[in-house]
C-alpha positions in Angstrom: -13.0 -28.7 -22.5 -10.2 -31.3 -23.7 -9.9 -35.2 -22.7 -7.2 -36.2 -23.9 -6.3 -40.2 -23.6 -3.2 -41.4 -24.4 -0.7 -44.2 -23.6 1.3 -41.7 -21.8 -1.7 -41.1 -19.4 -4.5 -38.6 -19.0 -4.5 -35.0 -19.7 -7.7 -32.5 -20.0 -9.1 -29.4 -18.5 -10.7 -29.3 -15.2 -14.5 -29.4 -15.1 -17.3 -30.2 -17.0 -19.2 -33.3 -18.4 -17.4 -36.8 -17.6 -15.7 -38.1 -20.9 -15.3 -34.6 -22.1 -12.6 -33.1 -19.4 -10.7 -34.1 -16.6 -13.3 -34.7 -13.5 -13.2 -37.2 -10.8 -15.3 -39.8 -12.0 -12.3 -40.3 -15.2 -10.0 -39.7 -12.7 -11.0 -42.7 -10.8 -11.5 -44.9 -14.0 -8.1 -44.4 -15.2 -6.4 -44.4 -11.4 -7.8 -48.1 -11.4 -6.7 -49.3 -14.7 -3.8 -47.9 -13.8 -3.5 -49.9 -10.2 -4.9 -52.6 -12.0 -2.4 -53.1 -14.6 0.4 -51.9 -11.9 -0.8 -55.4 -9.4 -1.1 -57.6 -12.8 2.6 -56.5 -13.7 4.0 -56.7 -10.3 2.7 -59.2 -8.6 5.2 -60.0 -6.1 5.5 -56.3 -5.4 5.6 -54.0 -2.5 1.7 -52.5 -2.5 3.1 -48.8 -2.7 2.7 -46.4 -5.3 4.5 -42.7 -4.7 2.1 -39.9 -5.7 3.3 -35.7 -6.3 2.0 -33.0 -7.7 3.1 -29.7 -8.8 1.5 -26.8 -7.7 -1.6 -26.4 -9.7 -5.2 -25.1 -8.6 -6.7 -28.2 -9.5 -3.7 -30.3 -7.9 -4.9 -30.5 -4.1 -8.2 -31.8 -5.9 -6.9 -34.2 -8.3 -4.5 -36.0 -5.4 -7.0 -36.3 -3.4 -9.3 -38.3 -5.9 -6.3 -40.5 -7.3 -4.8 -41.3 -3.4 -8.7 -42.2 -2.4 -8.6 -44.6 -5.4 -5.1 -46.3 -5.3 -6.0 -47.1 -1.2 -9.4 -48.7 -2.5 -7.4 -50.7 -4.6 -5.4 -52.0 -1.8 -2.0 -50.2 -2.7 -0.5 -47.9 0.2 0.2 -44.6 -0.8 3.5 -42.6 -0.4 2.5 -39.2 -0.7 5.3 -36.9 -1.4 2.9 -33.6 -2.0 4.3 -30.8 -3.8 7.1 -32.2 -5.9 8.8 -32.2 -8.9 8.5 -34.7 -11.7 11.9 -35.6 -11.4 12.0 -35.6 -7.6 8.7 -38.5 -8.1 10.8 -40.5 -10.4 13.7 -40.8 -8.1 11.2 -41.4 -5.0 9.7 -44.5 -6.9 13.1 -45.9 -6.8 14.1 -45.0 -3.6 10.7 -45.7 -1.7 11.1 -49.2 -3.1 7.3 -48.6 -4.9 5.6 -50.4 -7.9 5.4 -47.0 -9.6 3.9 -43.7 -9.1 1.2 -41.1 -10.4 2.7 -37.7 -10.8 -0.2 -35.0 -11.2 1.1 -32.8 -13.3 0.3 -30.7 -17.1 3.7 -30.3 -17.4 4.2 -27.1 -19.7 0.1 -26.5 -20.4 -1.6 -23.7 -18.6 -3.4 -23.2 -15.7 -6.7 -24.7 -16.5 -5.2 -28.2 -17.4 -4.1 -31.1 -15.2 -2.9 -34.7 -15.7 -2.0 -38.2 -14.5 1.7 -38.8 -15.8 2.3 -42.9 -15.1 5.4 -44.5 -13.6 6.6 -48.0 -13.9 8.8 -49.7 -10.8 11.8 -47.8 -12.8 10.2 -44.2 -11.9 9.7 -44.5 -15.7 7.3 -43.4 -18.0 5.2 -46.6 -19.3 6.0 -47.9 -22.9 3.5 -47.8 -25.5 2.7 -51.6 -25.0 1.7 -50.8 -21.0 0.2 -47.6 -22.4 -1.9 -50.0 -24.7 -2.8 -52.0 -22.3 -3.9 -49.8 -19.2 -6.5 -47.7 -22.4 -8.0 -51.3 -22.8 -8.2 -51.3 -18.8 -10.1 -48.3 -18.8 -12.1 -49.4 -21.6 -13.6 -52.2 -20.0 -13.7 -50.8 -16.8 -13.8 -54.5 -15.4 -12.6 -53.7 -11.6 -11.8 -55.2 -8.5 -11.5 -52.4 -5.1 -10.0 -54.4 -1.9 -12.4 -55.3 0.9 -12.2 -53.5 4.2 -9.6 -55.6 5.8 -7.1 -54.8 2.4 -7.4 -50.9 1.8 -4.4 -49.2 1.0 -2.8 -46.7 3.9 -1.8 -43.5 3.3 1.8 -42.2 4.0 2.8 -38.9 3.9 6.9 -38.2 3.2 8.3 -34.7 2.0 11.7 -36.0 2.3 12.5 -36.7 -1.2 13.3 -33.0 -2.5 16.3 -33.1 -0.5 17.2 -36.4 -1.1 16.8 -35.6 -4.7 19.4 -32.7 -4.2 22.3 -34.8 -2.7 21.5 -37.3 -5.7 22.6 -34.6 -8.3 25.9 -33.5 -6.0 26.5 -36.7 -6.3 27.0 -37.1 -9.5 30.3 -37.9 -11.7 29.8 -34.7 -13.8 28.7 -32.1 -11.2 31.8 -30.4 -9.8 30.3 -28.6 -6.6 33.3 -27.5 -5.2 34.0 -25.8 -8.7 30.7 -23.8 -9.0 30.8 -23.0 -4.7 34.4 -21.3 -5.6 32.9 -19.3 -9.0 30.1 -17.5 -6.6 27.5 -17.6 -9.2 24.4 -15.5 -8.9 21.3 -15.8 -10.2 17.8 -15.0 -11.0 15.1 -18.0 -11.4 11.0 -17.8 -12.8 9.9 -20.6 -11.2 6.4 -19.8 -12.5 4.5 -20.2 -9.4 5.5 -24.2 -8.7 6.9 -26.6 -7.4 10.6 -25.2 -8.5 10.1 -22.7 -6.3 10.1 -25.7 -3.6 13.3 -27.8 -5.3 15.5 -25.1 -6.5 16.6 -22.9 -3.5 18.4 -26.0 -1.5 20.1 -27.2 -4.5 21.5 -23.4 -5.0 22.3 -23.4 -1.5 24.0 -26.5 -1.2 26.0 -25.3 -4.5 27.3 -22.0 -2.9 25.1 -20.3 -5.6 23.3 -16.6 -4.6 19.7 -16.8 -6.0 16.7 -14.5 -6.5 13.5 -16.4 -7.5 11.0 -14.9 -10.0 6.9 -16.4 -9.2 8.3 -17.7 -5.9 4.9 -18.1 -4.8 3.9 -22.2 -5.7 0.1 -21.0 -5.8 -0.5 -22.5 -9.3 -1.7 -18.7 -10.2 0.7 -18.5 -13.7 2.2 -15.1 -13.8 2.7 -15.9 -17.4 2.0 -18.6 -19.9 3.7 -21.8 -18.0 5.7 -23.2 -21.0 9.3 -21.5 -21.3 9.6 -19.7 -24.7 10.9 -16.6 -25.1 7.7 -14.8 -26.0 6.9 -15.4 -22.5 10.2 -14.7 -20.5 9.9 -10.6 -20.7 10.1 -10.6 -17.2 12.9 -12.1 -16.3 14.9 -11.0 -19.9 14.2 -7.5 -18.3 15.7 -8.2 -15.3 18.5 -9.9 -16.7 19.4 -6.2 -18.3 20.5 -4.7 -14.9 23.6 -6.9 -15.0 23.3 -8.1 -11.7 23.1 -11.3 -12.8 25.7 -13.6 -13.9 22.9 -16.7 -15.3 18.9 -16.5 -15.8 16.8 -19.6 -15.4 13.6 -20.5 -16.3 11.4 -23.9 -15.7 8.0 -24.9 -16.3 5.7 -26.3 -13.4 7.1 -29.3 -12.8 10.6 -29.0 -13.4 11.6 -31.1 -15.9 12.3 -28.4 -18.7 15.1 -25.9 -18.3 15.9 -22.5 -20.0 18.7 -20.3 -19.8 18.8 -16.3 -20.5 22.2 -14.8 -20.8 24.0 -11.8 -18.6 23.0 -9.5 -20.7 19.4 -10.7 -21.2 19.0 -12.1 -24.3 17.9 -15.9 -24.5 20.5 -18.8 -24.7 18.1 -20.8 -26.6 15.8 -23.6 -25.0 17.2 -25.8 -27.8 20.7 -25.4 -26.4 20.2 -26.4 -22.8 20.6 -30.2 -23.7 23.4 -29.0 -26.6 25.2 -27.1 -23.9 25.2 -29.9 -21.1 26.0 -32.4 -23.5 29.2 -30.4 -24.9 30.7 -30.5 -21.4 29.3 -34.3 -20.5 31.1 -35.2 -23.9 34.4 -33.8 -22.7 34.6 -35.7 -19.6 32.8 -39.0 -20.7 32.6 -39.4 -24.6 29.8 -41.5 -25.4 26.7 -41.7 -27.5 24.0 -39.3 -27.6 20.6 -38.9 -28.4 17.6 -36.4 -28.8 14.0 -36.7 -30.7 13.7 -35.9 -33.8 12.0 -32.2 -33.4 15.4 -31.1 -31.7 18.4 -29.1 -33.1 20.9 -30.5 -35.1 23.6 -28.7 -33.3 23.6 -31.7 -30.8 24.8 -33.8 -33.3 27.3 -31.5 -34.3 28.7 -31.5 -30.8 28.5 -34.9 -30.8 31.0 -35.1 -34.0 33.4 -33.1 -32.5 33.8 -35.3 -30.0 34.4 -38.0 -32.2 31.0 -39.5 -30.8 27.8 -40.7 -32.5 24.4 -39.2 -32.6 20.9 -40.8 -32.8 17.4 -40.0 -33.2 14.4 -40.7 -31.4 10.9 -40.6 -32.1 9.8 -37.6 -29.6 8.4 -38.2 -26.4 10.5 -39.0 -23.6 9.9 -42.9 -23.1 10.8 -42.8 -26.7 14.1 -41.3 -26.2 15.1 -42.8 -23.3 14.3 -46.4 -24.6 16.7 -45.2 -27.2 19.3 -44.5 -24.6 19.4 -47.3 -23.4 19.6 -49.1 -26.7 22.9 -47.4 -27.9 24.2 -46.6 -24.1 24.5 -43.2 -24.4 25.9 -41.0 -21.6 23.4 -38.0 -22.3 20.3 -37.4 -24.1 17.2 -35.4 -23.7 14.7 -33.4 -25.6 15.5 -29.6 -27.8 12.6 -28.4 -25.1 15.2 -28.1 -22.3 14.6 -31.7 -21.3 18.2 -33.1 -20.0 18.6 -37.1 -19.0 21.7 -37.6 -17.7 21.6 -41.4 -16.9 23.8 -41.2 -14.2 21.0 -39.8 -12.1 17.9 -41.2 -13.9 16.3 -41.9 -16.9 13.7 -39.0 -16.9 13.9 -35.0 -17.7 15.6 -33.4 -14.8 16.2 -29.3 -14.9 17.8 -29.8 -11.7 20.5 -32.1 -12.9 20.8 -29.8 -15.5 21.2 -26.8 -13.7 24.1 -28.7 -11.8 25.6 -29.8 -14.9 25.5 -26.3 -16.7 27.4 -24.4 -13.7 29.7 -27.0 -13.4 30.5 -26.1 -17.3 30.4 -22.6 -16.6 32.1 -23.2 -13.6 34.9 -25.0 -15.3 35.6 -22.8 -18.7 35.3 -19.5 -16.4 33.5 -17.7 -19.4 30.4 -15.6 -19.2 27.2 -17.1 -20.9 26.7 -15.6 -23.7 30.4 -16.5 -24.9 29.4 -20.0 -24.2 26.6 -20.0 -26.1 28.8 -18.2 -29.2 30.9 -21.6 -28.6 28.5 -24.1 -29.4 26.6 -24.1 -33.4 24.3 -21.7 -34.1 21.0 -22.7 -36.0 17.4 -21.5 -35.9 14.0 -22.9 -35.2 10.5 -21.9 -36.1 7.8 -24.0 -34.2 4.2 -23.8 -35.9 1.0 -25.5 -35.4 -1.9 -26.5 -37.6 -5.0 -26.9 -35.3 -6.9 -30.0 -36.1 -10.6 -30.4 -36.1 -12.7 -33.6 -35.4 -13.0 -35.0 -39.0 -9.3 -33.7 -40.2 -7.6 -36.4 -41.9 -4.1 -36.4 -40.8 -2.9 -39.1 -42.5 -3.6 -37.8 -45.5 -2.0 -34.3 -45.0 0.9 -35.9 -43.5 1.2 -38.2 -46.9 0.8 -35.0 -49.2 3.7 -33.4 -47.7 5.9 -36.9 -47.7 4.7 -37.1 -51.3 5.7 -33.5 -52.4 9.5 -34.1 -50.8 9.9 -37.2 -51.8 13.3 -36.6 -53.4 14.6 -35.3 -49.9 16.3 -38.1 -47.1 12.7 -38.6 -45.3 12.2 -40.2 -41.9 9.1 -42.0 -41.2 9.5 -43.2 -37.3 7.2 -40.1 -36.2 5.3 -38.2 -38.7 6.9 -37.2 -41.2 11.0 -35.8 -40.9 12.5 -34.3 -44.5 16.1 -33.4 -44.3 17.5 -31.2 -46.6 21.7 -30.2 -46.9 21.2 -27.5 -44.4 17.7 -27.5 -43.0 15.1 -30.2 -41.6 11.3 -29.9 -41.0 9.6 -32.0 -39.2 5.3 -32.7 -38.5 3.6 -34.3 -36.1 0.4 -35.2 -34.6 1.0 -33.8 -30.4 0.3 -36.2 -27.9 -1.0 -33.3 -25.4 -3.0 -30.9 -27.9 -5.3 -31.5 -30.3 -2.7 -30.3 -33.3 0.2 -31.1 -35.6 3.3 -29.7 -34.7 5.6 -28.6 -37.4 9.0 -27.6 -36.1 11.9 -26.3 -38.8 15.5 -25.2 -38.1 17.6 -23.7 -40.8 20.9 -21.7 -40.5 18.8 -18.8 -40.3 15.5 -17.2 -38.9 14.0 -16.2 -42.0 15.0 -19.3 -44.3 13.3 -22.0 -41.0 10.4 -19.9 -41.0 9.9 -19.9 -44.7 10.7 -23.8 -44.5 7.8 -24.2 -42.0 5.5 -21.6 -43.9 6.0 -23.7 -47.2 4.9 -27.0 -46.1 1.9 -25.1 -44.0 0.6 -24.4 -47.3 0.6 -28.2 -48.7 -1.4 -29.1 -45.6 -4.1 -25.9 -46.6 
């Protein structure tokens, strides 16, 4: 059983003892701390909070606890029900709310759930706000509303359609060209809210689609992280030659991966790279991704005489850096596309619309589009942590060993070599150290990751 408390929210496995898992008592405590902080930060706010959730088995239970607690703190709750993470983010600003809570554990397996916390801009908390929330939760000095000032519950399922309308209005989305192309796509919606949000988008774009794992019941047909080793079903389906493109999303639809028309992976890292190449061809400007993302984005930016900046891992770190440099496109190599004209959040609906626009404009096959981009190979490994692991000592050992290379320390340890890199950092969502490496060949990337892992044994 696991409960992870971080500046970005609370995440854990369902069931078990308070303090050790994600359970009703801890959900109440952290929701109350969130409401206390929102009340403090927006004294003249609307007193409205948006709540949305993915289709996890525990989602309904968690939602009832969250909504009731917010009402007990005097907030009106706009319950948008089953909705994607980016839909919930947009709903905060569309509804003029003071904040939002997304009930999702993203790519984690079905026994997990989480509360992702949003500010009045529909964006994730800053590190400072997150630290303040943890401090409030630790004190448990809460002040609930009296009976005359309890909040109300408002159900509103209109925001998915409003999200789709927003995507269609974006300057780089060429809906007419996509409609004219007559694409046929196969989509794995992993038994969650992608099955609700993506059909309206495809219909609006004139895209013929076939859904796999389309029932949004939270019983994931496979491991929900959109990695090649989990996607055998759709890759096999694509080999039949009936589709122009395969599309895979995670349970809350902020991550996006593509499959080529021949059933081969486009590459999760190349979701952002390909979309950025298209956006920069229309609106040149700065780009941002995190330290664990492919060097290919930097290469593509250079092709367009544009800049590239690396940020610490974590969506809020990427968006903060994007705002600082005025980036026109950014995101994370895990398939997360952030396009500021829509909002500062990873959004698979935006990524799909931009990618289809690019494909329609180029008039090529998906495999040909992939071949036009710089090629690197990435290895992703992990080191499991125990309660007594000295993480700083492990990272210092690696840093000392490679002290003659270019080292970045804004988030763990990243070592850049002439044609490769390796990045080590503690995960924000699991008790592990992630080891990501990239090189011109998979063999070289694997060898680099294993070399570094051996230093931590």
